[in-house]
C-alpha angles and dihedrals in degrees: 000000000000121000134198120012093001098045110141094022122128127227111204125191121200103227141170116227122202144142134248135168090289094052132249116017123195116193120194110229094199100242116108136177131213108203125186121213093259092062090203089111136021142178125236110212137194101020085140089060089052091053091046090052091053093045092048094048096248090119129028122229088254091053090048090052089052091050091051092047091050090048092052092047090052090051092047094047102041112015110036120083124224089250088067092068136257111336105160125254113353133201137189117268122254095032114236090240089062098042088054087065089064087074091067117093115258121261112266114263116239 
């Protein structure tokens, strides 16, 4: 949870989720969003980290293309308003499935 000037904001990571012999694997795909409660604007973060990952061989060009496509789909679905033109299926942000998690008690601080 954010406090102070950014209280109520959302931080969204673009990730890839898969499985391996150890179980669930979540891979950070470098692109992040910082979204204020009014959702009429947002910040895209860490595009420089995405380009560094491609340059350093941590991601292929095809993987980078997938990250950029996923990023655009997230923007179209959750962050663009209908007044901005056709953008495919849209949903409310944050999704109700996620806001339901806010009812759970916080993890204990160590």
